[in-house]
Phi, psi and omega in degrees: 000314178298322179297321179295319179297316180294327179287331179278342183299314178301322179297318180296320179296318179298315179297321178296318179295320179295319182294329178274346181266333181267141177210158183247135176253123179283157182291345178265005189245157161244135181237130175254126176265122181249142176247110184054040176092350180259123180295129182240343185204141176243128180244118182242008178245141185288159177138188180267132183227165185238143176214172175285149181299151174294146010266012181295307178245134175235161185246141171236125185250135178230148177280125181262004178284165178292130181247150178246126178239120176275112181289142180298144178301137180225151182260133181231161180248128178279176181298325180266025171066037175255132179274132175226150178254126185244132171244131183223169174223156182238130172260119187215162173209165179282127177256320180233099187296323182295313179293323178302314181294319184287332187258315186244349175074305187208184183299315181300314178298322179295316184291327176298313181290322178296320178297317179296320181294315181296316180295324178295315179293320179296316179300317180293318183288315182291334179292347179264000184241143170285164181300326182294340177273353179254316179233119181198153175276352179258107183301333184291341182264351184277125182245010187295329179297315179296320181296317181292327175297319179293318178298316179299316181296316180296316180296321181297317180296315182291320182293320179290318183289322187265328189233358182069030183247136174262123177260121178279323181193147166243117190232140175288134177255324181199142172242136182214177176245149175303148184304320183289345182254354188297316183299313181294321179295314180296324178296319177295321179295319178296317179299318179295318179295320178297318179298315180295320179298316179297320179297316179296319180296317179298317178296321178295317178296321179297316178293323179297317179297320179295317179295318180298315180297318179296320179294316179297323178296316179294320179297314180299320180294317179296318179296320179297315179296319180295319179296318179298316179294320180297317179295322178296315179295318178298318178298317177298320178294318179297318180296317179296319179297318180298320178296319180295316178299316182296317179296320179294321180295317180294327183289317181205090184300321182292316179294323179296317178296322179298313180296319180294324178295315177299320181296321179291324179295322181296340182279337180239352178262131172213190184291339183265001185271135176242124182248138172245110187242147173283165185291338180258014179290137181298325181295320179295317178299321180295318181290325183276315188243353184075018179240140180254004182249000000 
């Protein structure tokens, strides 16, 4: 029995050494192999790998995926001496694992340095701009996009050179005003909006008056033309009627006189009219005998 145990011992030792020598690298990882604390090899491709057993070789694992770090809110001064509070975030990943380990050690150390670097660049960049170039209703005056591109480029160069970190972007997340300045800023914004609103209303009223005057002019012109046409048509109608009356009179003067007399009677006779006529009145003769003579 003892002989079997002693014969199995070398196999167990070999298996133990193999288990401590073999390791797996995940596709999301970077692994640094250190020999007595000194990094000797960086492995950035996934799979099964071999190393010397611990404590000769030890492993340090880092996440190589893109990480997002929300930088703490910081207060900055613009060119025109306005205080603003800026919140930003940094998208970053490890580019040089050996330099990363030697300079910042781990994720927490990296984010502290990246936050300080971003705030420093933001402070320098925002200090060259007036508030109207950062916050404005006129897109043509806003320069914050150009500034953030410059901040991202500067941070990327410094982070790679100093810490082995690749920065994908430094982006503004929120702009605000300090609590003690909000009321005065909002009052100025309201005053500006009121001024612009009054200007728009004045321009609108001016255009409305111009349109109204033009419309009244067109209406007067149309009425004048219509009146002229109506008077012309009425004159033509009166002339035609006069010709018709004259022709009728020439054709049969007595019949024409009879019709005109009937027409005049219809204008003052109705159901409420009471007439007192003499026996020789032409109207009485007309009503009794149909004769007006």
